[in-house]
Phi, psi and omega in degrees: 000129183243075184255133179205163177293178181293169188298325181295309181293328179296320178298318178298317182295317180294326177297317178296318180299314180297324180294317178296320181297318179300317180297319181294326182279347178265102187298331182289322184263349192305308190301309188272311188290320178299312183295323181298319180284312184299323183295335183262353183285138176285339177281161180278127179241134186207158175225137179233158174267186184296337179269015177066023179266139180289132172242353172200142165208150185273172181302327179298322177295313180300317182291320183299323185246017174060040182257133177291151182306124178083348183288346181279345188305128179066013175268148179251178178301328180294337178278342189246329189234166175304148189304313183298319179289321178299320180294320179296319178295316180296322178297319178295319178299319181296327177299322179292315178300319186286322187254351179058043181242166170271124183252130176245119187207152176266129180237145180251131181228132176260133179212127181054039177077005180245139180263126179245150179239129182237134170270111186252134170253120183239133180219151183280149174233128179243121178241082186066231181283344182278137177243135178228169172230134178241156181202159173235125181243123185252128181289114178243024183303318181298317179296318181296314179298322178297316179296320179297317178298320179296319178297318179296320179294321178296314179299318179297317180294321178296321179295319178298319180295317178297319179297316179300315182297319179293318179298317180296322179297315180293317180298322183292329184248303190282343177254317182299317183297309179295329176295319178298317179298316180296322178296321179295317178297316181297319179296319179298316179297319182297319185277327190236016184297333179292333184263357183270143175285161178306321180293318179294320178298316180297318180298317180293321178294321177296322178298318178295317180298315180299316180295317180298317178296321178297316179298315180299315179298318179297316180295320178298318177297317180300314181296317180295314180298318179300322178296321179295322180294329179268009177057035177269351178252122179238142180281136175252097187288128175200178179286129177231156179251104182306321181305315182295317179296321179295319179296323178296313180296320180297321178295319181293333182257009184301319182294317179297320179293320181294322180298328179258005179056045181253132179268135176247115181256119178262103183257015181282140179296123179300339182268356179294133179227135180229171178263126179184195178246116186302316183294315179294321181295319177298320178298317180297311181299318180299318179293318181292319177294321179299319177296316181299319178295320183299320186257008177267147179285157177303135180083008181276195180214155177232133182243135177243119184228175183225162167205158178257130184224109186056239182257025184235148169262127184250118178256124182242134175252118189240126175238168179243041183273207187285342178081179183231134180283167187296325180298314180289327176299319178296321176298319179297316181295330178277358179077022181273155175284130179274148170288124185295137175244146182293151179285185183295339176237037174066027176292141180266169177202179183257342185079003181263345190305303183295320179299317179294319179299317180300317180294320180294320179291322178298324178295341180258017179064032179239186179226158176231130182231141181237129172231144185199160174220121182308131178086352183240344177122182186222143173239122175247120184246130178247127180247128176231149183298136172288156177285124177281123183295341178268356185282159179296323180298315180297317181299319179297318179295315183296315180297318180299318180294318179298319180295321179296317179295322181293320184276351182294143181291000000 
């Protein structure tokens, strides 16, 4: 990390360091003049021997680390700081001893549970055969924290821009096109409804209804996905029953399945319990089932099954539809948004479904995997952690169930 104050303040600091170094190298002035300046400096001033032991530090150093006057004598970084940080400081000191250079470096020190960042200037001192290292360390924690906040804001703004661009792309194509189609149908009905048979009128009205539902579904996906990008959706981990969530999703999609005469078989064990967020899991299942219906042929079937794998419950949604080619599978694995393709009966979509499902499952500490073969169908598997019987969550659930049974009439 190369964090430092602005160039003007840096010049002042280097000037002070050079002045101290000159005083230290002048044996006649060293004792009095060096101490007079160092004692008044707000920066930390220190001198160590070859064994990295302190032989001098100023009051600012003592105050920064809560050390009583003189209590630092012959102490090393290992006596004052966490081992990893002490080793890093000692390594930097050794570089100065070995190369006889002035080293300018940012060092991180933890003290009383707080992390501080210091810009340190370290230079060698030679007193005959004796070698020492002296340094001035300037607290730049505020600057570092400011830079970190700025980086986070930049990342957040970049994410907002990406979200906006994706939303505009979807709105421009996946929402604008069906709205235009619905407008054309409505115009046709308005102009020619007197000449249409009851069957033709019903077909056109169904077309408008289907298009309206498609638009609504796309907008709902867009809004949900946008919330995930802005981190407004958080998973509330608790015990959930996949079978129940699947049944809810199956009920919501019953009409769509009936229109294509597709059977949905839920073969998941009703007693299976995993750790996750029920609402997010239901959203995922609904999206995955909707995709399976979209790409399945009329009169087909969709099977939902389970298996236990290590400490995870794996729920798989399997269809016998058109499948996914390898190029699109790679896009899915990379978490990219797919260009939406029409379903077997020209159903539209946003291309956000799988990407959103993957993000929702990740929020639940799970994984989503897709395998497919063109012309033979697709398997989408969701893995969520099983409830550990020794876990606190399981105990709470078990105790709650026992209490309900005990209190039951």
